C-alpha positions, -999 to 999 in steps of 0.1 A, spaced: 384 96 207 377 84 244 351 58 249 329 69 276 298 40 282 272 22 268 236 35 266 201 30 248 188 57 226 154 51 206 155 14 215 191 6 201 221 2 221 249 29 212 285 36 226 292 70 237 326 84 231 341 120 234 364 134 207 392 158 209 364 192 204 348 177 238 319 165 215 299 135 224 297 108 193 268 81 196 278 47 175 257 18 172 273 -19 170 271 -20 130 293 17 129 317 2 151 323 -27 135 328 -7 101 350 16 119 372 -12 138 376 -26 100 387 8 87 410 13 117 427 -19 117 440 -9 82 457 17 96 489 1 115 493 29 144 460 35 150 453 49 185 417 46 188 417 12 179 418 -1 217 389 19 226 367 7 197 375 -27 209 366 -19 240 333 -5 231 325 -34 208 329 -57 236 307 -34 263 281 -34 234 280 -71 230 282 -78 266 252 -54 270 229 -68 243 237 -106 256 229 -99 287 195 -78 280 178 -100 258 138 -90 249 115 -104 276 97 -127 253 130 -147 244 135 -166 277 141 -198 262 
């Protein structure tokens, strides 16, 4: 899986991945956290850096784009 970018779909922030079959997979932050926990148990996981990068990007996006009514 290759991390592509962060997008907003149906008012939820999702990370888009491309798998080996060239299919696009959309995962929200909760799915990313669950997948990250599962992949940490596999010691030679090749997708763990991609998942960590996606988690960082999604959390950075959500911190930077807070709703307009939460300005204080």
